[in-house]
The first five atom37 places (N, CA, C, CB, O) and aatype in JSON, in Angstrom:
{
  "aatype": [12, 17, 10, 15, 10, 1, 11, 15, 6, 0, 14, 18, 1, 15, 9, 10, 0, 15, 1, 15, 8, 17, 16, 16, 7, 7, 10, 10, 19, 10, 3, 7, 10, 6, 5, 10, 2, 1, 13, 5, 17, 0, 19, 10, 17, 12, 16, 9, 1, 9, 15, 1, 12, 7, 10, 10, 0, 16, 15, 8, 1, 6, 15, 17, 4, 10, 14, 16, 10, 16, 1, 16, 18, 15, 3, 15, 1, 16, 10, 19, 5, 10, 19, 5, 10, 19, 16, 0, 5, 5, 15, 6, 10, 14, 11, 15, 10, 19, 1, 6, 10, 16, 2, 14, 7, 15, 10, 15, 1, 10, 15, 0, 0, 11, 15, 7, 2, 19, 1, 6, 19, 13, 12, 5, 10, 18, 3, 0, 4, 6, 6, 15, 10, 13, 5, 11, 15, 14, 15],
  "atom_mask": [
    [1, 1, 1, 1, 1],
    [1, 1, 1, 1, 1],
    [1, 1, 1, 1, 1],
    [1, 1, 1, 1, 1],
    [1, 1, 1, 1, 1],
    [1, 1, 1, 1, 1],
    [1, 1, 1, 1, 1],
    [1, 1, 1, 1, 1],
    [1, 1, 1, 1, 1],
    [1, 1, 1, 1, 1],
    [1, 1, 1, 1, 1],
    [1, 1, 1, 1, 1],
    [1, 1, 1, 1, 1],
    [1, 1, 1, 1, 1],
    [1, 1, 1, 1, 1],
    [1, 1, 1, 1, 1],
    [1, 1, 1, 1, 1],
    [1, 1, 1, 1, 1],
    [1, 1, 1, 1, 1],
    [1, 1, 1, 1, 1],
    [1, 1, 1, 1, 1],
    [1, 1, 1, 1, 1],
    [1, 1, 1, 1, 1],
    [1, 1, 1, 1, 1],
    [1, 1, 1, 0, 1],
    [1, 1, 1, 0, 1],
    [1, 1, 1, 1, 1],
    [1, 1, 1, 1, 1],
    [1, 1, 1, 1, 1],
    [1, 1, 1, 1, 1],
    [1, 1, 1, 1, 1],
    [1, 1, 1, 0, 1],
    [1, 1, 1, 1, 1],
    [1, 1, 1, 1, 1],
    [1, 1, 1, 1, 1],
    [1, 1, 1, 1, 1],
    [1, 1, 1, 1, 1],
    [1, 1, 1, 1, 1],
    [1, 1, 1, 1, 1],
    [1, 1, 1, 1, 1],
    [1, 1, 1, 1, 1],
    [1, 1, 1, 1, 1],
    [1, 1, 1, 1, 1],
    [1, 1, 1, 1, 1],
    [1, 1, 1, 1, 1],
    [1, 1, 1, 1, 1],
    [1, 1, 1, 1, 1],
    [1, 1, 1, 1, 1],
    [1, 1, 1, 1, 1],
    [1, 1, 1, 1, 1],
    [1, 1, 1, 1, 1],
    [1, 1, 1, 1, 1],
    [1, 1, 1, 1, 1],
    [1, 1, 1, 0, 1],
    [1, 1, 1, 1, 1],
    [1, 1, 1, 1, 1],
    [1, 1, 1, 1, 1],
    [1, 1, 1, 1, 1],
    [1, 1, 1, 1, 1],
    [1, 1, 1, 1, 1],
    [1, 1, 1, 1, 1],
    [1, 1, 1, 1, 1],
    [1, 1, 1, 1, 1],
    [1, 1, 1, 1, 1],
    [1, 1, 1, 1, 1],
    [1, 1, 1, 1, 1],
    [1, 1, 1, 1, 1],
    [1, 1, 1, 1, 1],
    [1, 1, 1, 1, 1],
    [1, 1, 1, 1, 1],
    [1, 1, 1, 1, 1],
    [1, 1, 1, 1, 1],
    [1, 1, 1, 1, 1],
    [1, 1, 1, 1, 1],
    [1, 1, 1, 1, 1],
    [1, 1, 1, 1, 1],
    [1, 1, 1, 1, 1],
    [1, 1, 1, 1, 1],
    [1, 1, 1, 1, 1],
    [1, 1, 1, 1, 1],
    [1, 1, 1, 1, 1],
    [1, 1, 1, 1, 1],
    [1, 1, 1, 1, 1],
    [1, 1, 1, 1, 1],
    [1, 1, 1, 1, 1],
    [1, 1, 1, 1, 1],
    [1, 1, 1, 1, 1],
    [1, 1, 1, 1, 1],
    [1, 1, 1, 1, 1],
    [1, 1, 1, 1, 1],
    [1, 1, 1, 1, 1],
    [1, 1, 1, 1, 1],
    [1, 1, 1, 1, 1],
    [1, 1, 1, 1, 1],
    [1, 1, 1, 1, 1],
    [1, 1, 1, 1, 1],
    [1, 1, 1, 1, 1],
    [1, 1, 1, 1, 1],
    [1, 1, 1, 1, 1],
    [1, 1, 1, 1, 1],
    [1, 1, 1, 1, 1],
    [1, 1, 1, 1, 1],
    [1, 1, 1, 1, 1],
    [1, 1, 1, 1, 1],
    [1, 1, 1, 0, 1],
    [1, 1, 1, 1, 1],
    [1, 1, 1, 1, 1],
    [1, 1, 1, 1, 1],
    [1, 1, 1, 1, 1],
    [1, 1, 1, 1, 1],
    [1, 1, 1, 1, 1],
    [1, 1, 1, 1, 1],
    [1, 1, 1, 1, 1],
    [1, 1, 1, 1, 1],
    [1, 1, 1, 1, 1],
    [1, 1, 1, 0, 1],
    [1, 1, 1, 1, 1],
    [1, 1, 1, 1, 1],
    [1, 1, 1, 1, 1],
    [1, 1, 1, 1, 1],
    [1, 1, 1, 1, 1],
    [1, 1, 1, 1, 1],
    [1, 1, 1, 1, 1],
    [1, 1, 1, 1, 1],
    [1, 1, 1, 1, 1],
    [1, 1, 1, 1, 1],
    [1, 1, 1, 1, 1],
    [1, 1, 1, 1, 1],
    [1, 1, 1, 1, 1],
    [1, 1, 1, 1, 1],
    [1, 1, 1, 1, 1],
    [1, 1, 1, 1, 1],
    [1, 1, 1, 1, 1],
    [1, 1, 1, 1, 1],
    [1, 1, 1, 1, 1],
    [1, 1, 1, 1, 1],
    [1, 1, 1, 1, 1],
    [1, 1, 1, 1, 1],
    [1, 1, 1, 1, 1]
  ],
  "atom_positions": [
    [[-8.05, 17.57, 3.9], [-7.07, 16.89, 4.32], [-7.74, 16.09, 5.37], [-5.92, 17.7, 4.72], [-8.57, 16.52, 6.18]],
    [[-7.21, 14.66, 5.23], [-7.49, 14.1, 6.26], [-5.95, 13.41, 7.12], [-8.62, 13.09, 5.76], [-5.04, 13.09, 6.35]],
    [[-5.78, 13.28, 8.17], [-4.48, 12.88, 9.22], [-4.94, 11.94, 10.3], [-3.83, 14.26, 10.06], [-5.71, 12.24, 11.22]],
    [[-4.45, 10.91, 10.12], [-4.76, 10.11, 11.13], [-3.45, 10.13, 12.1], [-5.17, 8.68, 10.57], [-2.37, 9.89, 11.55]],
    [[-3.46, 10.39, 13.37], [-2.08, 10.43, 14.18], [-1.75, 9.41, 15.39], [-1.98, 11.84, 14.82], [-2.3, 9.12, 16.45]],
    [[-0.9, 9.13, 14.91], [-0.36, 7.99, 16.21], [0.67, 8.36, 16.98], [0.18, 6.61, 15.73], [1.48, 9.16, 16.52]],
    [[0.82, 7.86, 18.26], [2.05, 8.4, 19.2], [3.44, 7.74, 18.39], [1.89, 7.71, 21.09], [4.51, 8.34, 18.5]],
    [[3.38, 6.65, 17.68], [4.5, 5.85, 17.48], [5.51, 6.24, 16.14], [3.92, 4.43, 17.37], [6.61, 5.85, 15.75]],
    [[4.33, 7.38, 15.58], [4.61, 7.89, 14.48], [5.04, 9.57, 14.09], [3.58, 7.49, 13.93], [5.34, 10.11, 13.02]],
    [[4.91, 10.09, 15.5], [5.67, 11.42, 15.66], [4.39, 12.43, 15.07], [7.33, 11.49, 14.65], [4.62, 13.04, 14.02]],
    [[3.13, 12.58, 15.71], [1.75, 13.23, 15.17], [2.21, 14.48, 14.96], [0.4, 13.24, 16.15], [1.87, 15.07, 13.93]],
    [[3.05, 15.07, 15.88], [3.05, 16.73, 15.15], [3.88, 16.71, 13.93], [3.8, 18.04, 16.2], [3.59, 17.36, 12.93]],
    [[5.11, 15.82, 14.05], [5.72, 16.08, 12.39], [4.55, 15.63, 11.55], [7.25, 15.04, 11.9], [4.18, 16.54, 10.8]],
    [[3.92, 14.6, 11.43], [2.81, 14.62, 10.32], [2.26, 15.62, 10.08], [1.83, 13.88, 10.46], [2.27, 15.86, 8.87]],
    [[1.53, 16.68, 10.94], [0.74, 17.79, 11.01], [1.53, 18.8, 9.83], [0.66, 18.39, 12.66], [1.11, 19.39, 8.83]],
    [[2.81, 18.7, 10.44], [3.74, 19.84, 9.98], [3.88, 19.35, 8.31], [5.43, 19.88, 10.98], [3.63, 20.04, 7.33]],
    [[4.29, 18.12, 8.36], [4.4, 17.64, 6.98], [3.49, 17.35, 5.91], [4.88, 16.74, 7.05], [3.77, 16.99, 4.77]],
    [[2.04, 17.61, 6.6], [1.04, 17.82, 5.38], [0.74, 19.24, 5.1], [-0.34, 17.12, 5.63], [0.04, 19.52, 4.12]],
    [[1.26, 20.26, 5.96], [0.88, 21.54, 5.48], [1.02, 22.11, 3.73], [1.73, 22.38, 6.39], [0.15, 22.73, 3.13]],
    [[2.15, 21.77, 3.26], [1.86, 21.89, 2.01], [0.5, 21.56, 1.03], [2.74, 21.32, 1.67], [0.26, 22.05, -0.07]],
    [[-0.31, 20.58, 1.77], [-1.18, 20.27, 1.23], [-2.57, 20.91, 1.54], [-1.07, 19.14, 1.33], [-3.6, 20.62, 0.94]],
    [[-2.5, 21.56, 2.27], [-3.39, 22.62, 3.21], [-4.17, 23.49, 1.99], [-2.26, 23.81, 4.38], [-3.64, 23.47, 0.88]],
    [[-5.41, 24.25, 2.17], [-5.84, 25.31, 1.15], [-6.66, 25.86, 2.09], [-6.55, 24.88, -0.32], [-7.32, 25.3, 2.96]],
    [[-6.53, 27.38, 1.76], [-7.18, 28.23, 2.4], [-8.98, 27.82, 2.34], [-6.71, 29.62, 1.75], [-9.57, 27.27, 1.41]],
    [[-9.39, 28.16, 3.25], [-11.09, 27.91, 3.21], [-11.2, 25.94, 3.47], [0.0, 0.0, 0.0], [-12.24, 25.3, 3.6]],
    [[-9.85, 25.42, 3.47], [-10.27, 23.91, 3.33], [-10.48, 23.29, 4.93], [0.0, 0.0, 0.0], [-10.81, 23.93, 5.93]],
    [[-10.27, 22.24, 4.86], [-11.1, 21.51, 6.12], [-9.77, 20.64, 6.53], [-12.75, 20.39, 5.62], [-9.17, 20.05, 5.63]],
    [[-9.33, 20.55, 7.84], [-8.61, 19.69, 8.3], [-9.06, 18.26, 8.84], [-8.07, 20.33, 9.08], [-9.49, 18.42, 9.99]],
    [[-9.09, 17.34, 8.58], [-9.93, 16.61, 9.87], [-8.41, 15.49, 10.4], [-11.85, 15.39, 9.13], [-7.52, 14.84, 9.87]],
    [[-8.8, 15.78, 11.47], [-7.44, 14.8, 12.3], [-7.98, 13.73, 13.51], [-6.19, 16.05, 13.27], [-8.52, 14.11, 14.55]],
    [[-7.75, 12.52, 13.19], [-8.12, 11.25, 14.12], [-6.82, 11.31, 15.01], [-8.35, 9.59, 13.22], [-5.7, 11.04, 14.59]],
    [[-7.14, 11.74, 16.43], [-6.34, 11.41, 17.26], [-5.89, 12.41, 18.19], [0.0, 0.0, 0.0], [-4.95, 12.26, 18.97]],
    [[-6.83, 13.75, 18.02], [-6.13, 14.83, 18.67], [-5.31, 14.61, 20.07], [-7.15, 15.84, 18.89], [-4.25, 15.09, 20.45]],
    [[-6.25, 13.66, 20.69], [-5.44, 13.71, 22.21], [-3.32, 13.44, 22.0], [-6.36, 11.91, 23.39], [-2.39, 13.75, 22.74]],
    [[-3.36, 12.88, 20.91], [-2.04, 12.46, 21.05], [-1.13, 14.13, 20.79], [-1.7, 11.04, 19.75], [0.1, 14.06, 20.83]],
    [[-1.5, 14.97, 20.65], [-0.98, 16.28, 21.08], [-1.01, 16.72, 22.14], [-1.36, 17.11, 20.6], [-1.97, 16.5, 22.89]],
    [[0.24, 17.61, 22.57], [0.65, 18.08, 23.77], [-0.14, 19.52, 23.56], [2.37, 18.08, 24.02], [-0.44, 19.87, 22.42]],
    [[-0.51, 20.44, 24.88], [-0.79, 21.68, 24.95], [-0.21, 22.6, 23.93], [-0.48, 22.03, 26.11], [-0.8, 23.14, 23.0]],
    [[0.9, 22.67, 24.22], [1.76, 23.59, 23.21], [1.62, 23.1, 21.49], [3.54, 23.43, 23.74], [1.71, 23.96, 20.61]],
    [[1.46, 21.99, 21.22], [1.29, 21.56, 19.65], [0.09, 21.66, 19.24], [1.66, 20.2, 19.29], [-0.22, 21.76, 18.05]],
    [[-1.0, 21.63, 20.53], [-2.48, 21.69, 20.05], [-2.53, 23.41, 19.58], [-3.75, 21.18, 21.52], [-3.06, 23.84, 18.55]],
    [[-1.85, 24.21, 20.62], [-1.98, 25.98, 20.63], [-1.45, 26.14, 19.29], [-0.94, 27.0, 21.92], [-2.24, 26.57, 18.46]],
    [[0.04, 25.81, 18.82], [0.35, 26.29, 17.52], [-0.33, 25.55, 16.55], [1.73, 26.28, 17.26], [-0.73, 26.29, 15.64]],
    [[-0.63, 24.33, 16.39], [-1.71, 23.91, 15.34], [-2.97, 24.9, 15.51], [-2.21, 22.26, 15.59], [-3.35, 25.29, 14.41]],
    [[-3.63, 25.36, 16.46], [-4.66, 26.07, 16.63], [-4.56, 27.44, 15.69], [-4.77, 26.27, 18.09], [-5.45, 27.76, 14.9]],
    [[-3.67, 27.99, 15.85], [-3.12, 29.08, 15.66], [-2.8, 29.27, 13.73], [-1.78, 29.02, 16.74], [-3.04, 30.05, 12.81]],
    [[-2.1, 27.88, 14.02], [-1.87, 27.98, 12.2], [-2.98, 28.05, 11.22], [-1.14, 26.7, 11.63], [-3.06, 28.68, 10.16]],
    [[-4.24, 26.85, 12.09], [-5.49, 26.55, 11.02], [-6.0, 28.14, 10.96], [-6.93, 25.24, 11.69], [-6.22, 28.69, 9.89]],
    [[-6.17, 28.81, 12.25], [-7.07, 30.04, 11.73], [-6.19, 30.91, 10.83], [-7.67, 31.0, 13.01], [-6.62, 31.59, 9.89]],
    [[-4.84, 30.82, 11.23], [-4.26, 32.1, 9.97], [-4.7, 31.53, 8.6], [-2.27, 32.34, 9.85], [-5.26, 32.15, 7.7]],
    [[-4.34, 30.17, 8.62], [-4.82, 29.76, 7.12], [-6.29, 29.48, 6.69], [-4.16, 28.52, 6.77], [-6.64, 28.84, 5.69]],
    [[-7.19, 30.16, 7.75], [-8.5, 30.37, 7.29], [-9.27, 29.01, 7.01], [-8.44, 31.24, 6.05], [-10.18, 28.91, 6.19]],
    [[-8.84, 28.09, 7.71], [-9.57, 26.43, 7.64], [-10.04, 25.84, 8.8], [-8.6, 25.3, 7.18], [-9.64, 26.03, 9.95]],
    [[-10.96, 25.06, 8.4], [-11.7, 24.26, 9.17], [-11.31, 23.31, 10.03], [0.0, 0.0, 0.0], [-10.09, 23.27, 9.9]],
    [[-11.64, 22.53, 10.84], [-10.99, 21.66, 12.19], [-12.16, 20.89, 12.41], [-10.48, 22.59, 13.72], [-13.09, 21.43, 13.0]],
    [[-12.25, 19.86, 12.08], [-12.61, 18.28, 12.6], [-11.46, 17.33, 13.06], [-13.3, 17.45, 11.37], [-10.35, 16.95, 12.68]],
    [[-12.48, 17.13, 14.29], [-11.0, 16.22, 14.88], [-11.83, 15.21, 15.88], [-9.52, 17.39, 15.98], [-12.96, 15.59, 16.19]],
    [[-11.37, 14.02, 16.39], [-11.78, 12.81, 16.96], [-10.57, 13.08, 18.19], [-11.71, 11.28, 15.83], [-9.49, 13.65, 18.08]],
    [[-11.17, 12.46, 19.34], [-10.15, 12.53, 20.42], [-10.83, 11.59, 21.52], [-9.84, 14.17, 20.96], [-12.05, 11.47, 21.69]],
    [[-9.98, 11.05, 22.12], [-10.79, 9.93, 23.07], [-10.72, 10.88, 24.57], [-9.77, 8.02, 23.21], [-10.62, 10.29, 25.64]],
    [[-10.76, 11.87, 24.53], [-10.57, 12.54, 25.88], [-11.38, 14.28, 25.38], [-8.47, 12.57, 26.41], [-11.37, 14.5, 24.17]],
    [[-11.8, 15.0, 25.97], [-12.2, 16.23, 26.12], [-11.04, 17.35, 25.45], [-12.48, 16.38, 27.65], [-9.89, 17.49, 25.84]],
    [[-11.62, 17.99, 24.48], [-10.5, 18.58, 23.62], [-10.44, 20.13, 24.15], [-10.85, 18.45, 21.85], [-11.49, 20.75, 24.3]],
    [[-9.22, 20.72, 24.42], [-9.26, 22.22, 24.74], [-9.91, 22.99, 23.48], [-7.69, 22.81, 25.05], [-9.59, 22.81, 22.31]],
    [[-10.73, 23.72, 23.89], [-11.04, 24.93, 22.89], [-11.83, 24.51, 21.86], [-9.82, 25.56, 22.24], [-11.93, 25.3, 20.93]],
    [[-12.53, 23.29, 21.76], [-13.18, 22.87, 20.75], [-14.58, 22.07, 21.22], [-12.21, 22.04, 19.96], [-14.55, 21.14, 22.02]],
    [[-15.87, 22.6, 20.59], [-17.14, 22.11, 21.25], [-16.93, 20.5, 20.51], [-18.82, 23.17, 20.77], [-16.41, 20.12, 19.46]],
    [[-17.61, 19.83, 21.61], [-17.66, 18.58, 21.34], [-19.2, 18.15, 20.47], [-17.43, 17.87, 22.76], [-20.32, 18.54, 20.81]],
    [[-18.91, 17.37, 19.43], [-20.3, 17.53, 18.37], [-20.98, 16.28, 18.89], [-19.99, 17.47, 16.41], [-22.2, 16.37, 19.04]],
    [[-20.32, 14.93, 19.22], [-21.12, 13.85, 19.83], [-20.24, 12.95, 20.44], [-21.99, 13.13, 18.86], [-19.04, 12.92, 20.18]],
    [[-20.83, 12.16, 21.29], [-19.78, 11.3, 21.85], [-20.53, 9.73, 21.71], [-19.37, 11.82, 23.58], [-21.7, 9.4, 21.54]],
    [[-19.4, 9.05, 21.85], [-19.75, 7.47, 21.42], [-19.95, 6.81, 22.83], [-18.37, 6.6, 20.46], [-19.27, 7.04, 23.82]],
    [[-20.96, 5.97, 22.74], [-21.07, 4.94, 24.22], [-21.51, 3.59, 23.29], [-22.62, 5.52, 25.74], [-21.87, 3.46, 22.12]],
    [[-21.3, 2.72, 24.33], [-21.5, 1.16, 24.03], [-22.45, 0.41, 24.93], [-20.16, 0.41, 24.15], [-22.27, 0.61, 26.13]],
    [[-23.31, -0.31, 24.64], [-24.26, -0.69, 25.53], [-23.45, -2.18, 25.88], [-25.93, -0.7, 24.84], [-22.54, -2.72, 25.25]],
    [[-24.22, -2.67, 27.24], [-23.26, -3.59, 27.47], [-23.19, -5.37, 26.46], [-23.54, -3.73, 29.12], [-22.32, -6.22, 26.25]],
    [[-24.56, -5.22, 26.09], [-24.61, -6.09, 24.58], [-23.7, -6.44, 23.43], [-25.4, -5.56, 23.87], [-23.3, -7.47, 22.88]],
    [[-23.51, -4.8, 23.28], [-22.5, -4.72, 21.97], [-21.09, -4.86, 22.74], [-22.61, -3.06, 20.96], [-20.2, -5.48, 22.14]],
    [[-20.89, -4.49, 23.66], [-19.48, -4.94, 24.53], [-19.09, -6.37, 24.2], [-19.71, -4.89, 26.29], [-18.18, -6.71, 23.44]],
    [[-20.08, -7.32, 25.0], [-19.6, -8.74, 24.9], [-19.74, -8.92, 23.77], [-20.18, -9.78, 25.61], [-18.93, -9.84, 23.61]],
    [[-20.27, -8.7, 22.56], [-20.35, -8.98, 20.83], [-18.77, -8.46, 20.49], [-21.83, -7.8, 19.8], [-17.91, -9.24, 20.07]],
    [[-18.6, -7.46, 20.67], [-17.35, -6.95, 20.49], [-15.87, -7.89, 20.96], [-17.48, -5.66, 21.26], [-14.93, -8.38, 20.34]],
    [[-16.24, -7.81, 22.29], [-14.89, -8.81, 22.83], [-15.1, -10.15, 22.52], [-14.59, -8.83, 24.47], [-14.07, -10.82, 22.43]],
    [[-16.34, -10.83, 22.32], [-16.39, -12.4, 21.85], [-15.45, -12.43, 20.6], [-18.07, -12.98, 21.39], [-14.51, -13.22, 20.48]],
    [[-15.9, -11.23, 19.48], [-15.32, -11.27, 18.33], [-13.97, -10.96, 18.02], [-15.94, -10.66, 17.71], [-13.39, -11.16, 16.95]],
    [[-13.48, -10.39, 19.14], [-11.65, -10.1, 19.12], [-11.44, -11.45, 19.48], [-10.78, -8.82, 20.38], [-10.92, -12.22, 18.67]],
    [[-11.9, -11.97, 21.02], [-11.34, -13.37, 21.42], [-11.22, -14.59, 20.4], [-12.2, -13.86, 22.49], [-10.44, -15.53, 20.23]],
    [[-12.37, -14.11, 19.81], [-12.65, -15.81, 18.79], [-11.53, -15.71, 17.8], [-14.47, -16.0, 17.63], [-11.32, -16.71, 17.11]],
    [[-10.66, -14.52, 17.6], [-9.79, -14.48, 16.6], [-8.49, -14.75, 17.18], [-9.86, -13.25, 15.88], [-7.53, -14.69, 16.42]],
    [[-8.27, -15.06, 18.52], [-6.8, -15.28, 19.19], [-6.93, -16.71, 20.02], [-6.35, -13.86, 20.38], [-7.29, -16.88, 21.19]],
    [[-6.57, -17.55, 19.16], [-6.59, -19.06, 19.14], [-5.45, -19.22, 20.39], [-6.12, -19.82, 17.43], [-5.5, -20.22, 21.12]],
    [[-4.63, -18.38, 20.56], [-3.38, -18.84, 21.56], [-4.09, -18.45, 23.19], [-1.63, -17.7, 21.17], [-3.56, -18.82, 24.24]],
    [[-5.4, -17.65, 23.12], [-5.64, -17.43, 25.15], [-6.56, -18.96, 25.22], [-7.12, -15.4, 25.93], [-7.18, -19.68, 24.43]],
    [[-6.22, -18.95, 26.56], [-6.86, -20.27, 27.09], [-8.11, -20.1, 27.12], [-6.48, -20.73, 28.41], [-8.61, -18.97, 27.08]],
    [[-8.89, -21.33, 27.19], [-10.51, -21.24, 26.68], [-10.9, -20.43, 28.39], [-11.56, -23.36, 26.22], [-11.7, -19.5, 28.45]],
    [[-10.29, -20.9, 29.46], [-10.98, -20.45, 30.82], [-10.7, -18.61, 30.75], [-10.05, -21.38, 32.44], [-11.33, -17.8, 31.43]],
    [[-9.71, -18.31, 29.86], [-9.18, -16.55, 30.2], [-10.36, -16.15, 29.26], [-7.19, -15.82, 29.55], [-11.15, -15.28, 29.62]],
    [[-10.51, -16.79, 28.04], [-11.41, -15.9, 26.97], [-13.25, -16.17, 27.92], [-11.24, -16.89, 24.77], [-14.11, -15.29, 27.81]],
    [[-13.5, -17.36, 28.68], [-14.5, -17.26, 29.52], [-14.65, -16.32, 30.51], [-14.57, -18.22, 30.0], [-15.75, -15.94, 30.91]],
    [[-13.6, -15.92, 30.92], [-13.62, -15.08, 31.95], [-13.35, -13.53, 31.23], [-12.49, -15.6, 33.08], [-13.66, -12.57, 31.93]],
    [[-12.82, -13.27, 29.97], [-13.18, -11.95, 29.5], [-14.6, -11.74, 28.96], [-12.26, -11.6, 28.47], [-15.2, -10.68, 29.14]],
    [[-14.99, -12.56, 28.44], [-16.29, -12.27, 27.96], [-17.95, -12.71, 28.88], [-16.15, -13.02, 26.58], [-19.11, -12.91, 28.52]],
    [[-17.25, -12.71, 30.09], [-18.39, -12.98, 31.23], [-19.05, -11.79, 31.18], [-17.9, -13.3, 32.8], [-18.48, -10.79, 31.62]],
    [[-20.6, -11.68, 30.53], [-21.37, -10.44, 30.69], [-21.4, -9.63, 31.62], [-22.4, -10.59, 30.61], [-21.39, -8.43, 31.33]],
    [[-21.45, -10.06, 33.1], [-21.67, -9.48, 34.38], [-19.98, -8.63, 34.35], [0.0, 0.0, 0.0], [-19.79, -7.41, 34.35]],
    [[-19.02, -9.63, 34.32], [-17.64, -8.58, 34.78], [-17.26, -7.36, 33.78], [-16.11, -9.55, 34.85], [-16.64, -6.33, 34.03]],
    [[-17.94, -7.9, 32.3], [-17.73, -6.87, 31.27], [-19.05, -5.87, 31.66], [-17.72, -7.57, 29.58], [-18.7, -4.88, 31.01]],
    [[-19.59, -5.71, 31.92], [-20.78, -4.61, 32.53], [-20.08, -4.15, 33.96], [-22.59, -5.48, 32.86], [-20.06, -2.95, 34.24]],
    [[-19.71, -4.79, 34.56], [-19.28, -3.85, 35.82], [-18.14, -3.04, 35.12], [-18.67, -4.77, 37.34], [-18.17, -1.81, 35.23]],
    [[-17.2, -3.59, 34.47], [-16.07, -2.93, 33.56], [-16.43, -1.94, 32.9], [-15.51, -3.7, 32.61], [-15.71, -0.95, 32.76]],
    [[-17.36, -2.04, 32.51], [-17.96, -0.85, 31.51], [-18.34, 0.53, 31.98], [-19.23, -1.3, 30.92], [-18.25, 1.61, 31.39]],
    [[-18.89, 0.18, 33.46], [-19.42, 0.98, 34.12], [-18.21, 1.9, 34.58], [-20.24, 0.34, 35.1], [-18.13, 3.11, 34.37]],
    [[-17.14, 0.99, 35.34], [-16.35, 1.73, 35.85], [-15.19, 2.7, 35.1], [-15.91, 0.92, 36.6], [-14.67, 3.72, 35.53]],
    [[-14.99, 1.98, 33.78], [-14.85, 3.06, 32.96], [-15.71, 4.3, 31.87], [-14.21, 2.51, 32.45], [-15.42, 4.85, 30.81]],
    [[-16.86, 4.32, 32.79], [-17.71, 5.21, 32.04], [-18.47, 4.96, 30.67], [-16.97, 6.21, 31.84], [-18.97, 5.79, 29.92]],
    [[-18.42, 3.8, 30.56], [-18.82, 3.21, 29.19], [-17.69, 3.61, 28.09], [0.0, 0.0, 0.0], [-18.16, 3.78, 26.97]],
    [[-16.43, 3.79, 28.19], [-15.6, 3.97, 27.47], [-14.84, 2.82, 26.99], [-15.01, 4.78, 27.95], [-14.07, 2.27, 27.78]],
    [[-15.0, 2.24, 25.37], [-14.92, 1.22, 24.98], [-13.78, 0.66, 25.39], [-15.11, 1.22, 23.88], [-13.55, -0.41, 25.96]],
    [[-12.74, 2.04, 24.83], [-11.31, 2.11, 24.35], [-10.48, 1.86, 25.83], [-10.93, 3.75, 23.53], [-9.39, 1.29, 25.79]],
    [[-11.01, 2.28, 27.05], [-10.7, 1.8, 27.93], [-10.9, 0.83, 28.61], [-10.72, 2.27, 28.29], [-10.21, 0.61, 29.61]],
    [[-12.13, -0.18, 28.14], [-12.34, -1.31, 28.71], [-11.2, -2.24, 28.2], [-13.72, -1.76, 28.45], [-10.35, -2.9, 28.8]],
    [[-11.48, -2.06, 26.88], [-10.28, -3.03, 25.8], [-8.99, -2.69, 26.41], [-10.16, -2.53, 23.89], [-8.41, -3.66, 26.89]],
    [[-8.55, -1.83, 26.5], [-7.26, -1.42, 27.51], [-6.94, -2.18, 28.32], [-7.35, -0.36, 28.29], [-5.88, -2.77, 28.17]],
    [[-7.86, -2.45, 29.6], [-7.71, -3.04, 30.62], [-7.7, -4.46, 30.25], [-8.6, -2.65, 31.51], [-6.77, -5.18, 30.64]],
    [[-8.71, -4.96, 29.5], [-8.67, -6.65, 28.79], [-7.36, -7.08, 28.49], [-9.48, -6.85, 27.27], [-6.85, -8.16, 28.77]],
    [[-6.73, -5.89, 27.72], [-5.37, -6.19, 27.11], [-4.73, -6.68, 28.1], [-4.59, -5.09, 26.49], [-4.34, -7.85, 28.17]],
    [[-4.54, -5.69, 29.08], [-3.39, -6.05, 30.23], [-4.14, -7.1, 31.28], [-2.82, -4.49, 31.17], [-3.59, -7.29, 32.36]],
    [[-5.22, -7.7, 31.03], [-5.36, -8.51, 31.71], [-4.92, -9.72, 30.9], [-6.54, -8.42, 32.22], [-4.25, -10.58, 31.47]],
    [[-5.26, -9.85, 29.54], [-4.67, -10.78, 28.88], [-2.86, -10.99, 29.24], [-5.04, -10.38, 27.39], [-2.39, -12.0, 29.77]],
    [[-2.15, -9.9, 28.85], [-1.09, -9.78, 28.9], [-0.18, -10.42, 30.39], [-1.12, -8.47, 28.59], [0.87, -11.07, 30.48]],
    [[-1.2, -9.85, 31.47], [-0.68, -10.41, 32.47], [-1.18, -12.05, 32.9], [-0.92, -9.41, 33.46], [-0.65, -12.67, 33.82]],
    [[-2.24, -12.54, 32.11], [-2.28, -14.17, 32.22], [-1.3, -14.69, 31.37], [-3.68, -14.86, 31.8], [-0.47, -15.55, 31.67]],
    [[-1.41, -14.22, 30.49], [-0.54, -14.98, 29.46], [1.16, -14.99, 29.53], [-0.93, -14.35, 28.1], [1.75, -15.91, 28.97]],
    [[1.8, -14.07, 30.14], [3.0, -13.35, 30.32], [3.52, -13.48, 31.94], [2.7, -11.79, 29.84], [4.67, -13.21, 32.29]],
    [[2.58, -13.89, 32.75], [3.3, -14.29, 34.18], [4.14, -15.03, 34.23], [2.65, -14.79, 35.07], [4.08, -16.13, 33.67]],
    [[5.48, -14.48, 35.17], [6.6, -15.22, 35.28], [6.32, -16.27, 36.04], [7.65, -14.56, 35.75], [5.51, -16.33, 36.95]],
    [[7.13, -17.22, 35.57], [6.71, -19.04, 36.27], [7.64, -18.26, 37.76], [7.85, -21.25, 35.06], [8.46, -17.35, 37.66]],
    [[7.29, -18.83, 38.82], [7.89, -18.87, 40.19], [9.2, -19.49, 39.86], [7.02, -19.72, 41.34], [9.28, -20.44, 39.09]],
    [[10.45, -18.83, 40.56], [11.83, -19.4, 40.45], [12.23, -20.49, 41.35], [12.77, -18.38, 40.64], [13.36, -20.97, 41.28]]
  ]
}
């Protein structure tokens, strides 16, 4: 059973709604485990153990009680390519902002500041775009 959790879609309710499809000895694959709070995670853990199921989960932070199988990182060159790809699809972005966002040196420093976490880098870049595009005009 595969579930992709999103905060906007009440992630714990999605899990509860899927329980009728769980099978003993089956595997529950959760994308977005970090969406659950500790209480929800503890109840899920107990339910999975009682159901004798396996659990494989993705998370954007360390998970409580689960071993980490792998961590993903991106090098600076790949990060620059990803940002260039995304900004090329955004025709409303001013060229000066695109140059600023895709500057390899700036991206490398930002990536280092975010410990190579591409998701955090993109969140920071999104905030920078939003700030640049939606600055209030002086009254």
